[in-house]
All heavy atoms as a GROMACS GRO file, in nm:
protein
  545
    1MET      N    1   1.470  -2.009  -1.817
    1MET     CA    2   1.350  -1.946  -1.768
    1MET      C    3   1.385  -1.809  -1.710
    1MET      O    4   1.468  -1.798  -1.622
    1MET     CB    5   1.287  -2.035  -1.661
    1MET     CG    6   1.162  -1.976  -1.601
    1MET     SD    7   1.074  -2.098  -1.502
    1MET     CE    8   1.113  -2.040  -1.340
    2SER      N    9   1.323  -1.705  -1.763
    2SER     CA   10   1.350  -1.571  -1.711
    2SER      C   11   1.243  -1.533  -1.609
    2SER      O   12   1.127  -1.573  -1.620
    2SER     CB   13   1.353  -1.469  -1.824
    2SER     OG   14   1.226  -1.457  -1.882
    3ILE      N   15   1.284  -1.456  -1.513
    3ILE     CA   16   1.192  -1.411  -1.409
    3ILE      C   17   1.146  -1.270  -1.444
    3ILE      O   18   1.229  -1.181  -1.465
    3ILE     CB   19   1.260  -1.413  -1.272
    3ILE    CG1   20   1.300  -1.556  -1.236
    3ILE    CG2   21   1.169  -1.354  -1.166
    3ILE    CD1   22   1.380  -1.567  -1.109
    4GLU      N   23   1.015  -1.253  -1.455
    4GLU     CA   24   0.959  -1.121  -1.486
    4GLU      C   25   0.973  -1.030  -1.365
    4GLU      O   26   0.943  -1.072  -1.252
    4GLU     CB   27   0.810  -1.135  -1.520
    4GLU     CG   28   0.785  -1.204  -1.649
    4GLU     CD   29   0.727  -1.111  -1.753
    4GLU    OE1   30   0.689  -0.998  -1.720
    4GLU    OE2   31   0.724  -1.152  -1.869
    5PRO      N   32   1.016  -0.907  -1.385
    5PRO     CA   33   1.022  -0.814  -1.272
    5PRO      C   34   0.881  -0.781  -1.223
    5PRO      O   35   0.786  -0.780  -1.301
    5PRO     CB   36   1.091  -0.692  -1.330
    5PRO     CG   37   1.072  -0.702  -1.477
    5PRO     CD   38   1.060  -0.848  -1.509
    6VAL      N   39   0.871  -0.756  -1.095
    6VAL     CA   40   0.743  -0.718  -1.037
    6VAL      C   41   0.708  -0.578  -1.086
    6VAL      O   42   0.793  -0.489  -1.086
    6VAL     CB   43   0.749  -0.721  -0.882
    6VAL    CG1   44   0.618  -0.676  -0.822
    6VAL    CG2   45   0.785  -0.860  -0.835
    7LYS      N   46   0.584  -0.561  -1.128
    7LYS     CA   47   0.540  -0.432  -1.180
    7LYS      C   48   0.424  -0.381  -1.097
    7LYS      O   49   0.364  -0.454  -1.020
    7LYS     CB   50   0.497  -0.445  -1.326
    7LYS     CG   51   0.609  -0.485  -1.418
    7LYS     CD   52   0.562  -0.497  -1.560
    7LYS     CE   53   0.676  -0.540  -1.651
    7LYS     NZ   54   0.634  -0.556  -1.788
    8GLY      N   55   0.390  -0.255  -1.117
    8GLY     CA   56   0.276  -0.195  -1.049
    8GLY      C   57   0.304  -0.167  -0.903
    8GLY      O   58   0.420  -0.161  -0.860
    9PRO      N   59   0.198  -0.151  -0.824
    9PRO     CA   60   0.214  -0.116  -0.683
    9PRO      C   61   0.303  -0.213  -0.606
    9PRO      O   62   0.378  -0.172  -0.518
    9PRO     CB   63   0.071  -0.119  -0.629
    9PRO     CG   64  -0.016  -0.093  -0.747
    9PRO     CD   65   0.057  -0.156  -0.863
   10ALA      N   66   0.297  -0.341  -0.639
   10ALA     CA   67   0.375  -0.441  -0.565
   10ALA      C   68   0.525  -0.419  -0.580
   10ALA      O   69   0.603  -0.466  -0.496
   10ALA     CB   70   0.337  -0.581  -0.610
   11SER      N   71   0.568  -0.346  -0.682
   11SER     CA   72   0.711  -0.322  -0.699
   11SER      C   73   0.767  -0.236  -0.585
   11SER      O   74   0.886  -0.235  -0.560
   11SER     CB   75   0.738  -0.255  -0.834
   11SER     OG   76   0.683  -0.125  -0.839
   12TYR      N   77   0.680  -0.164  -0.515
   12TYR     CA   78   0.722  -0.081  -0.403
   12TYR      C   79   0.731  -0.159  -0.272
   12TYR      O   80   0.788  -0.110  -0.175
   12TYR     CB   81   0.620   0.033  -0.380
   12TYR     CG   82   0.624   0.142  -0.483
   12TYR    CD1   83   0.544   0.136  -0.596
   12TYR    CD2   84   0.704   0.253  -0.465
   12TYR    CE1   85   0.545   0.237  -0.690
   12TYR    CE2   86   0.706   0.356  -0.558
   12TYR     CZ   87   0.626   0.347  -0.670
   12TYR     OH   88   0.628   0.447  -0.763
   13PHE      N   89   0.672  -0.278  -0.265
   13PHE     CA   90   0.658  -0.348  -0.137
   13PHE      C   91   0.788  -0.375  -0.064
   13PHE      O   92   0.794  -0.352   0.057
   13PHE     CB   93   0.577  -0.476  -0.156
   13PHE     CG   94   0.431  -0.453  -0.187
   13PHE    CD1   95   0.348  -0.560  -0.212
   13PHE    CD2   96   0.376  -0.325  -0.191
   13PHE    CE1   97   0.213  -0.540  -0.241
   13PHE    CE2   98   0.242  -0.305  -0.221
   13PHE     CZ   99   0.160  -0.412  -0.245
   14PRO      N  100   0.894  -0.422  -0.129
   14PRO     CA  101   1.018  -0.445  -0.054
   14PRO      C  102   1.073  -0.318   0.013
   14PRO      O  103   1.115  -0.322   0.129
   14PRO     CB  104   1.115  -0.499  -0.160
   14PRO     CG  105   1.027  -0.558  -0.264
   14PRO     CD  106   0.905  -0.470  -0.268
   15SER      N  107   1.068  -0.207  -0.058
   15SER     CA  108   1.120  -0.084   0.002
   15SER      C  109   1.027  -0.030   0.111
   15SER      O  110   1.074   0.030   0.208
   15SER     CB  111   1.146   0.022  -0.105
   15SER     OG  112   1.028   0.056  -0.174
   16ILE      N  113   0.897  -0.055   0.099
   16ILE     CA  114   0.802  -0.012   0.203
   16ILE      C  115   0.831  -0.091   0.331
   16ILE      O  116   0.839  -0.033   0.440
   16ILE     CB  117   0.657  -0.032   0.156
   16ILE    CG1  118   0.623   0.066   0.044
   16ILE    CG2  119   0.560  -0.017   0.273
   16ILE    CD1  120   0.490   0.038  -0.025
   17GLU      N  121   0.846  -0.222   0.318
   17GLU     CA  122   0.874  -0.304   0.436
   17GLU      C  123   1.005  -0.263   0.503
   17GLU      O  124   1.012  -0.252   0.625
   17GLU     CB  125   0.878  -0.451   0.398
   17GLU     CG  126   0.742  -0.506   0.362
   17GLU     CD  127   0.744  -0.652   0.321
   17GLU    OE1  128   0.847  -0.699   0.268
   17GLU    OE2  129   0.641  -0.718   0.342
   18LYS      N  130   1.106  -0.238   0.422
   18LYS     CA  131   1.236  -0.199   0.476
   18LYS      C  132   1.230  -0.062   0.544
   18LYS      O  133   1.280  -0.044   0.655
   18LYS     CB  134   1.340  -0.197   0.364
   18LYS     CG  135   1.478  -0.165   0.411
   18LYS     CD  136   1.578  -0.171   0.297
   18LYS     CE  137   1.717  -0.134   0.346
   18LYS     NZ  138   1.814  -0.136   0.236
   19ARG      N  139   1.166   0.032   0.480
   19ARG     CA  140   1.165   0.169   0.531
   19ARG      C  141   1.079   0.186   0.655
   19ARG      O  142   1.116   0.258   0.748
   19ARG     CB  143   1.119   0.265   0.423
   19ARG     CG  144   1.118   0.408   0.470
   19ARG     CD  145   1.101   0.504   0.358
   19ARG     NE  146   1.164   0.628   0.400
   19ARG     CZ  147   1.210   0.718   0.320
   19ARG    NH1  148   1.202   0.698   0.191
   19ARG    NH2  149   1.263   0.827   0.365
   20TYR      N  150   0.962   0.121   0.658
   20TYR     CA  151   0.867   0.145   0.766
   20TYR      C  152   0.860   0.032   0.867
   20TYR      O  153   0.787   0.041   0.966
   20TYR     CB  154   0.728   0.176   0.708
   20TYR     CG  155   0.734   0.294   0.614
   20TYR    CD1  156   0.725   0.274   0.476
   20TYR    CD2  157   0.752   0.424   0.660
   20TYR    CE1  158   0.733   0.381   0.388
   20TYR    CE2  159   0.761   0.531   0.572
   20TYR     CZ  160   0.751   0.508   0.436
   20TYR     OH  161   0.760   0.614   0.349
   21GLY      N  162   0.934  -0.077   0.844
   21GLY     CA  163   0.950  -0.182   0.943
   21GLY      C  164   0.829  -0.269   0.972
   21GLY      O  165   0.823  -0.333   1.077
   22ARG      N  166   0.733  -0.271   0.881
   22ARG     CA  167   0.616  -0.357   0.896
   22ARG      C  168   0.594  -0.435   0.768
   22ARG      O  169   0.619  -0.384   0.660
   22ARG     CB  170   0.490  -0.275   0.922
   22ARG     CG  171   0.488  -0.200   1.052
   22ARG     CD  172   0.354  -0.130   1.067
   22ARG     NE  173   0.351  -0.051   1.188
   22ARG     CZ  174   0.243   0.007   1.235
   22ARG    NH1  175   0.128  -0.004   1.170
   22ARG    NH2  176   0.246   0.077   1.346
   23PRO      N  177   0.542  -0.558   0.780
   23PRO     CA  178   0.513  -0.634   0.658
   23PRO      C  179   0.395  -0.572   0.582
   23PRO      O  180   0.308  -0.506   0.641
   23PRO     CB  181   0.478  -0.774   0.710
   23PRO     CG  182   0.442  -0.755   0.852
   23PRO     CD  183   0.514  -0.632   0.901
   24ILE      N  184   0.390  -0.596   0.453
   24ILE     CA  185   0.284  -0.540   0.369
   24ILE      C  186   0.146  -0.584   0.418
   24ILE      O  187   0.052  -0.505   0.416
   24ILE     CB  188   0.307  -0.580   0.221
   24ILE    CG1  189   0.430  -0.509   0.166
   24ILE    CG2  190   0.184  -0.549   0.135
   24ILE    CD1  191   0.426  -0.357   0.174
   25GLY      N  192   0.134  -0.706   0.464
   25GLY     CA  193   0.005  -0.753   0.515
   25GLY      C  194  -0.050  -0.666   0.626
   25GLY      O  195  -0.171  -0.644   0.636
   26GLU      N  196   0.039  -0.615   0.709
   26GLU     CA  197  -0.004  -0.526   0.817
   26GLU      C  198  -0.054  -0.393   0.761
   26GLU      O  199  -0.154  -0.339   0.806
   26GLU     CB  200   0.110  -0.505   0.915
   26GLU     CG  201   0.067  -0.437   1.044
   26GLU     CD  202   0.176  -0.436   1.149
   26GLU    OE1  203   0.258  -0.529   1.152
   26GLU    OE2  204   0.178  -0.341   1.228
   27TRP      N  205   0.017  -0.340   0.662
   27TRP     CA  206  -0.028  -0.215   0.600
   27TRP      C  207  -0.162  -0.234   0.529
   27TRP      O  208  -0.249  -0.148   0.535
   27TRP     CB  209   0.078  -0.162   0.501
   27TRP     CG  210   0.202  -0.115   0.570
   27TRP    CD1  211   0.326  -0.170   0.560
   27TRP    CD2  212   0.214  -0.006   0.661
   27TRP    NE1  213   0.414  -0.100   0.639
   27TRP    CE2  214   0.349   0.001   0.702
   27TRP    CE3  215   0.124   0.088   0.713
   27TRP    CZ2  216   0.396   0.098   0.791
   27TRP    CZ3  217   0.171   0.185   0.802
   27TRP    CH2  218   0.304   0.189   0.840
   28GLU      N  219  -0.177  -0.349   0.464
   28GLU     CA  220  -0.305  -0.378   0.398
   28GLU      C  221  -0.418  -0.384   0.500
   28GLU      O  222  -0.528  -0.334   0.476
   28GLU     CB  223  -0.296  -0.510   0.321
   28GLU     CG  224  -0.206  -0.503   0.201
   28GLU     CD  225  -0.181  -0.639   0.138
   28GLU    OE1  226  -0.186  -0.742   0.209
   28GLU    OE2  227  -0.158  -0.642   0.016
   29ARG      N  228  -0.392  -0.445   0.615
   29ARG     CA  229  -0.493  -0.454   0.720
   29ARG      C  230  -0.532  -0.315   0.769
   29ARG      O  231  -0.650  -0.285   0.788
   29ARG     CB  232  -0.440  -0.537   0.837
   29ARG     CG  233  -0.540  -0.552   0.952
   29ARG     CD  234  -0.479  -0.621   1.073
   29ARG     NE  235  -0.354  -0.563   1.119
   29ARG     CZ  236  -0.344  -0.451   1.191
   29ARG    NH1  237  -0.453  -0.383   1.223
   29ARG    NH2  238  -0.227  -0.406   1.230
   30ILE      N  239  -0.434  -0.227   0.787
   30ILE     CA  240  -0.462  -0.091   0.833
   30ILE      C  241  -0.552  -0.020   0.733
   30ILE      O  242  -0.649   0.046   0.771
   30ILE     CB  243  -0.330  -0.013   0.854
   30ILE    CG1  244  -0.256  -0.069   0.977
   30ILE    CG2  245  -0.355   0.136   0.869
   30ILE    CD1  246  -0.113  -0.021   0.991
   31VAL      N  247  -0.523  -0.035   0.605
   31VAL     CA  248  -0.606   0.029   0.502
   31VAL      C  249  -0.747  -0.029   0.504
   31VAL      O  250  -0.846   0.045   0.504
   31VAL     CB  251  -0.542   0.014   0.362
   31VAL    CG1  252  -0.639   0.059   0.252
   31VAL    CG2  253  -0.413   0.095   0.354
   32ARG      N  254  -0.758  -0.162   0.509
   32ARG     CA  255  -0.891  -0.225   0.510
   32ARG      C  256  -0.974  -0.184   0.631
   32ARG      O  257  -1.096  -0.174   0.621
   32ARG     CB  258  -0.878  -0.378   0.504
   32ARG     CG  259  -0.843  -0.429   0.365
   32ARG     CD  260  -0.859  -0.579   0.352
   32ARG     NE  261  -0.774  -0.655   0.442
   32ARG     CZ  262  -0.647  -0.689   0.419
   32ARG    NH1  263  -0.590  -0.654   0.305
   32ARG    NH2  264  -0.579  -0.758   0.506
   33GLU      N  265  -0.910  -0.158   0.744
   33GLU     CA  266  -0.982  -0.114   0.864
   33GLU      C  267  -1.048   0.022   0.845
   33GLU      O  268  -1.138   0.057   0.920
   33GLU     CB  269  -0.888  -0.109   0.984
   33GLU     CG  270  -0.850  -0.245   1.038
   33GLU     CD  271  -0.744  -0.240   1.147
   33GLU    OE1  272  -0.689  -0.130   1.174
   33GLU    OE2  273  -0.715  -0.347   1.204
   34HIS      N  274  -1.000   0.098   0.748
   34HIS     CA  275  -1.054   0.233   0.722
   34HIS      C  276  -1.152   0.236   0.605
   34HIS      O  277  -1.195   0.344   0.563
   34HIS     CB  278  -0.940   0.332   0.700
   34HIS     CG  279  -0.865   0.363   0.826
   34HIS    ND1  280  -0.765   0.281   0.874
   34HIS    CD2  281  -0.879   0.464   0.915
   34HIS    CE1  282  -0.720   0.333   0.986
   34HIS    NE2  283  -0.786   0.443   1.014
   35LEU      N  284  -1.185   0.120   0.552
   35LEU     CA  285  -1.282   0.113   0.442
   35LEU      C  286  -1.423   0.116   0.498
   35LEU      O  287  -1.445   0.070   0.610
   35LEU     CB  288  -1.261  -0.015   0.362
   35LEU     CG  289  -1.131  -0.022   0.283
   35LEU    CD1  290  -1.115  -0.161   0.220
   35LEU    CD2  291  -1.126   0.085   0.175
   36PRO      N  292  -1.521   0.168   0.428
   36PRO     CA  293  -1.505   0.231   0.297
   36PRO      C  294  -1.456   0.375   0.312
   36PRO      O  295  -1.497   0.446   0.402
   36PRO     CB  296  -1.645   0.227   0.238
   36PRO     CG  297  -1.735   0.237   0.358
   36PRO     CD  298  -1.661   0.165   0.470
   37ALA      N  299  -1.366   0.411   0.228
   37ALA     CA  300  -1.315   0.548   0.223
   37ALA      C  301  -1.261   0.570   0.082
   37ALA      O  302  -1.233   0.475   0.009
   37ALA     CB  303  -1.204   0.569   0.325
   38LYS      N  304  -1.247   0.694   0.046
   38LYS     CA  305  -1.194   0.728  -0.086
   38LYS      C  306  -1.044   0.703  -0.091
   38LYS      O  307  -0.974   0.712   0.011
   38LYS     CB  308  -1.222   0.874  -0.119
   38LYS     CG  309  -1.369   0.903  -0.136
   38LYS     CD  310  -1.390   1.049  -0.171
   38LYS     CE  311  -1.539   1.077  -0.186
   38LYS     NZ  312  -1.562   1.218  -0.219
   39HIS      N  313  -0.996   0.674  -0.210
   39HIS     CA  314  -0.855   0.645  -0.232
   39HIS      C  315  -0.765   0.751  -0.166
   39HIS      O  316  -0.676   0.715  -0.088
   39HIS     CB  317  -0.828   0.637  -0.384
   39HIS     CG  318  -0.686   0.606  -0.418
   39HIS    ND1  319  -0.648   0.482  -0.463
   39HIS    CD2  320  -0.574   0.681  -0.414
   39HIS    CE1  321  -0.517   0.483  -0.486
   39HIS    NE2  322  -0.471   0.602  -0.457
   40MET      N  323  -0.786   0.875  -0.199
   40MET     CA  324  -0.696   0.980  -0.149
   40MET      C  325  -0.711   1.002   0.001
   40MET      O  326  -0.614   1.043   0.067
   40MET     CB  327  -0.716   1.110  -0.226
   40MET     CG  328  -0.666   1.102  -0.370
   40MET     SD  329  -0.497   1.037  -0.389
   40MET     CE  330  -0.401   1.163  -0.309
   41ASP      N  331  -0.827   0.972   0.058
   41ASP     CA  332  -0.842   0.980   0.204
   41ASP      C  333  -0.759   0.872   0.272
   41ASP      O  334  -0.700   0.895   0.378
   41ASP     CB  335  -0.989   0.966   0.244
   41ASP     CG  336  -1.073   1.086   0.200
   41ASP    OD1  337  -1.016   1.195   0.176
   41ASP    OD2  338  -1.196   1.069   0.189
   42LEU      N  339  -0.753   0.754   0.210
   42LEU     CA  340  -0.671   0.646   0.264
   42LEU      C  341  -0.522   0.679   0.252
   42LEU      O  342  -0.445   0.654   0.345
   42LEU     CB  343  -0.703   0.515   0.192
   42LEU     CG  344  -0.844   0.461   0.215
   42LEU    CD1  345  -0.877   0.351   0.114
   42LEU    CD2  346  -0.862   0.412   0.356
   43VAL      N  347  -0.484   0.737   0.141
   43VAL     CA  348  -0.344   0.780   0.123
   43VAL      C  349  -0.309   0.883   0.229
   43VAL      O  350  -0.204   0.874   0.295
   43VAL     CB  351  -0.321   0.837  -0.020
   43VAL    CG1  352  -0.185   0.904  -0.031
   43VAL    CG2  353  -0.336   0.726  -0.125
   44ALA      N  354  -0.396   0.980   0.250
   44ALA     CA  355  -0.372   1.084   0.350
   44ALA      C  356  -0.360   1.025   0.490
   44ALA      O  357  -0.276   1.069   0.570
   44ALA     CB  358  -0.483   1.189   0.345
   45MET      N  359  -0.441   0.924   0.521
   45MET     CA  360  -0.436   0.859   0.651
   45MET      C  361  -0.299   0.794   0.673
   45MET      O  362  -0.239   0.807   0.780
   45MET     CB  363  -0.548   0.755   0.661
   45MET     CG  364  -0.552   0.671   0.787
   45MET     SD  365  -0.450   0.520   0.787
   45MET     CE  366  -0.518   0.428   0.649
   46LEU      N  367  -0.248   0.724   0.572
   46LEU     CA  368  -0.117   0.660   0.586
   46LEU      C  369  -0.006   0.765   0.599
   46LEU      O  370   0.090   0.745   0.675
   46LEU     CB  371  -0.088   0.569   0.467
   46LEU     CG  372  -0.171   0.440   0.460
   46LEU    CD1  373  -0.143   0.366   0.329
   46LEU    CD2  374  -0.142   0.350   0.578
   47LYS      N  375  -0.019   0.874   0.527
   47LYS     CA  376   0.082   0.979   0.532
   47LYS      C  377   0.082   1.049   0.667
   47LYS      O  378   0.187   1.064   0.730
   47LYS     CB  379   0.060   1.079   0.419
   47LYS     CG  380   0.091   1.022   0.282
   47LYS     CD  381   0.047   1.113   0.170
   47LYS     CE  382   0.120   1.245   0.170
   47LYS     NZ  383   0.083   1.329   0.054
   48SER      N  384  -0.035   1.093   0.712
   48SER     CA  385  -0.041   1.171   0.835
   48SER      C  386  -0.033   1.084   0.960
   48SER      O  387   0.029   1.122   1.059
   48SER     CB  388  -0.168   1.256   0.839
   48SER     OG  389  -0.283   1.174   0.846
   49GLY      N  390  -0.095   0.967   0.956
   49GLY     CA  391  -0.099   0.883   1.075
   49GLY      C  392   0.019   0.790   1.093
   49GLY      O  393   0.044   0.741   1.202
   50HIS      N  394   0.093   0.766   0.982
   50HIS     CA  395   0.202   0.669   0.989
   50HIS      C  396   0.332   0.720   0.928
   50HIS      O  397   0.428   0.643   0.917
   50HIS     CB  398   0.159   0.538   0.921
   50HIS     CG  399   0.040   0.476   0.986
   50HIS    ND1  400   0.049   0.400   1.101
   50HIS    CD2  401  -0.092   0.482   0.956
   50HIS    CE1  402  -0.072   0.360   1.137
   50HIS    NE2  403  -0.159   0.408   1.051
   51GLY      N  404   0.334   0.846   0.885
   51GLY     CA  405   0.456   0.906   0.832
   51GLY      C  406   0.503   0.847   0.700
   51GLY      O  407   0.621   0.856   0.666
   52MET      N  408   0.412   0.790   0.625
   52MET     CA  409   0.448   0.727   0.499
   52MET      C  410   0.455   0.830   0.387
   52MET      O  411   0.378   0.927   0.386
   52MET     CB  412   0.344   0.619   0.466
   52MET     CG  413   0.385   0.527   0.354
   52MET     SD  414   0.273   0.387   0.337
   52MET     CE  415   0.335   0.281   0.467
   53GLY      N  416   0.546   0.810   0.295
   53GLY     CA  417   0.556   0.897   0.180
   53GLY      C  418   0.439   0.875   0.085
   53GLY      O  419   0.374   0.769   0.086
   54HIS      N  420   0.414   0.972  -0.001
   54HIS     CA  421   0.298   0.967  -0.090
   54HIS      C  422   0.300   0.845  -0.183
   54HIS      O  423   0.201   0.775  -0.197
   54HIS     CB  424   0.288   1.096  -0.172
   54HIS     CG  425   0.169   1.096  -0.262
   54HIS    ND1  426   0.045   1.132  -0.218
   54HIS    CD2  427   0.155   1.060  -0.393
   54HIS    CE1  428  -0.042   1.121  -0.318
   54HIS    NE2  429   0.023   1.077  -0.425
   55GLY      N  430   0.413   0.821  -0.248
   55GLY     CA  431   0.421   0.710  -0.343
   55GLY      C  432   0.399   0.575  -0.277
   55GLY      O  433   0.329   0.489  -0.332
   56HIS      N  434   0.457   0.556  -0.161
   56HIS     CA  435   0.439   0.430  -0.089
   56HIS      C  436   0.295   0.413  -0.043
   56HIS      O  437   0.236   0.305  -0.057
   56HIS     CB  438   0.535   0.422   0.029
   56HIS     CG  439   0.677   0.399  -0.011
   56HIS    ND1  440   0.782   0.423   0.073
   56HIS    CD2  441   0.732   0.354  -0.126
   56HIS    CE1  442   0.895   0.393   0.012
   56HIS    NE2  443   0.867   0.352  -0.111
   57ALA      N  444   0.238   0.518   0.013
   57ALA     CA  445   0.098   0.512   0.058
   57ALA      C  446   0.006   0.484  -0.059
   57ALA      O  447  -0.086   0.401  -0.051
   57ALA     CB  448   0.060   0.642   0.127
   58ASN      N  449   0.029   0.550  -0.169
   58ASN     CA  450  -0.054   0.532  -0.288
   58ASN      C  451  -0.045   0.388  -0.340
   58ASN      O  452  -0.146   0.329  -0.381
   58ASN     CB  453  -0.012   0.631  -0.396
   58ASN     CG  454  -0.108   0.633  -0.512
   58ASN    OD1  455  -0.226   0.662  -0.496
   58ASN    ND2  456  -0.058   0.602  -0.630
   59ALA      N  457   0.075   0.331  -0.338
   59ALA     CA  458   0.093   0.194  -0.386
   59ALA      C  459   0.014   0.094  -0.301
   59ALA      O  460  -0.052   0.005  -0.354
   59ALA     CB  461   0.242   0.157  -0.385
   60ILE      N  462   0.018   0.110  -0.171
   60ILE     CA  463  -0.055   0.018  -0.083
   60ILE      C  464  -0.205   0.033  -0.102
   60ILE      O  465  -0.277  -0.066  -0.117
   60ILE     CB  466  -0.017   0.041   0.064
   60ILE    CG1  467   0.128  -0.002   0.086
   60ILE    CG2  468  -0.111  -0.036   0.158
   60ILE    CD1  469   0.183   0.034   0.221
   61VAL      N  470  -0.253   0.156  -0.105
   61VAL     CA  471  -0.397   0.179  -0.123
   61VAL      C  472  -0.443   0.125  -0.258
   61VAL      O  473  -0.546   0.057  -0.265
   61VAL     CB  474  -0.431   0.329  -0.108
   61VAL    CG1  475  -0.575   0.357  -0.149
   61VAL    CG2  476  -0.405   0.375   0.036
   62ALA      N  477  -0.369   0.152  -0.364
   62ALA     CA  478  -0.407   0.103  -0.496
   62ALA      C  479  -0.414  -0.048  -0.498
   62ALA      O  480  -0.507  -0.106  -0.555
   62ALA     CB  481  -0.308   0.154  -0.602
   63HIS      N  482  -0.319  -0.113  -0.434
   63HIS     CA  483  -0.316  -0.259  -0.429
   63HIS      C  484  -0.438  -0.314  -0.354
   63HIS      O  485  -0.504  -0.406  -0.400
   63HIS     CB  486  -0.187  -0.307  -0.365
   63HIS     CG  487  -0.174  -0.454  -0.358
   63HIS    ND1  488  -0.146  -0.531  -0.468
   63HIS    CD2  489  -0.186  -0.539  -0.254
   63HIS    CE1  490  -0.142  -0.657  -0.432
   63HIS    NE2  491  -0.166  -0.665  -0.302
   64VAL      N  492  -0.468  -0.256  -0.238
   64VAL     CA  493  -0.582  -0.302  -0.159
   64VAL      C  494  -0.712  -0.281  -0.236
   64VAL      O  495  -0.796  -0.372  -0.244
   64VAL     CB  496  -0.587  -0.231  -0.022
   64VAL    CG1  497  -0.719  -0.258   0.049
   64VAL    CG2  498  -0.470  -0.274   0.066
   65LEU      N  499  -0.730  -0.164  -0.293
   65LEU     CA  500  -0.855  -0.136  -0.365
   65LEU      C  501  -0.869  -0.223  -0.489
   65LEU      O  502  -0.978  -0.270  -0.520
   65LEU     CB  503  -0.865   0.012  -0.399
   65LEU     CG  504  -0.875   0.107  -0.278
   65LEU    CD1  505  -0.883   0.250  -0.325
   65LEU    CD2  506  -0.992   0.071  -0.189
   66ALA      N  507  -0.759  -0.248  -0.559
   66ALA     CA  508  -0.766  -0.333  -0.678
   66ALA      C  509  -0.799  -0.477  -0.642
   66ALA      O  510  -0.871  -0.545  -0.718
   66ALA     CB  511  -0.632  -0.328  -0.752
   67SER      N  512  -0.754  -0.523  -0.529
   67SER     CA  513  -0.780  -0.661  -0.489
   67SER      C  514  -0.925  -0.680  -0.445
   67SER      O  515  -0.974  -0.792  -0.438
   67SER     CB  516  -0.686  -0.704  -0.376
   67SER     OG  517  -0.715  -0.635  -0.256
   68ARG      N  518  -0.997  -0.571  -0.417
   68ARG     CA  519  -1.136  -0.580  -0.376
   68ARG      C  520  -1.232  -0.586  -0.495
   68ARG      O  521  -1.346  -0.621  -0.481
   68ARG     CB  522  -1.174  -0.457  -0.291
   68ARG     CG  523  -1.099  -0.452  -0.160
   68ARG     CD  524  -1.140  -0.333  -0.077
   68ARG     NE  525  -1.270  -0.362  -0.017
   68ARG     CZ  526  -1.374  -0.280  -0.024
   68ARG    NH1  527  -1.365  -0.164  -0.083
   68ARG    NH2  528  -1.488  -0.313   0.032
   69LYS      N  529  -1.186  -0.548  -0.613
   69LYS     CA  530  -1.273  -0.543  -0.730
   69LYS      C  531  -1.290  -0.684  -0.787
   69LYS      O  532  -1.194  -0.752  -0.818
   69LYS     CB  533  -1.215  -0.449  -0.836
   69LYS     CG  534  -1.213  -0.307  -0.788
   69LYS     CD  535  -1.154  -0.215  -0.890
   69LYS     CE  536  -1.153  -0.073  -0.832
   69LYS     NZ  537  -1.089   0.021  -0.920
   70ASP      N  538  -1.412  -0.725  -0.802
   70ASP     CA  539  -1.441  -0.859  -0.856
   70ASP      C  540  -1.507  -0.850  -0.990
   70ASP      O  541  -1.588  -0.774  -1.019
   70ASP     CB  542  -1.530  -0.936  -0.759
   70ASP     CG  543  -1.459  -0.959  -0.625
   70ASP    OD1  544  -1.341  -0.992  -0.625
   70ASP    OD2  545  -1.526  -0.942  -0.522
   0.00000   0.00000   0.00000
C-alpha cells in the first residue's frame, strides 16, 4: 500500500505549524473570524497582523474558503 503525498494547500501545513508555532486549526479560526472578506484581504491580514509569508497565508485562506463551499 503506497501513501499518497499531501497535495494542495494542506501540503504547507506542517511547515506553517513549525514556522509560526500554532496549530493549523488556530490559523483557520483566525481566518474564519474575519469572514466574510475577500481572499486577498484575508491573506493580507495574516501577513500584516501575524507576520506570515504570502505562500503560507494563501494556503490557509484557500483551504478555509474551499471548505466553506458546498
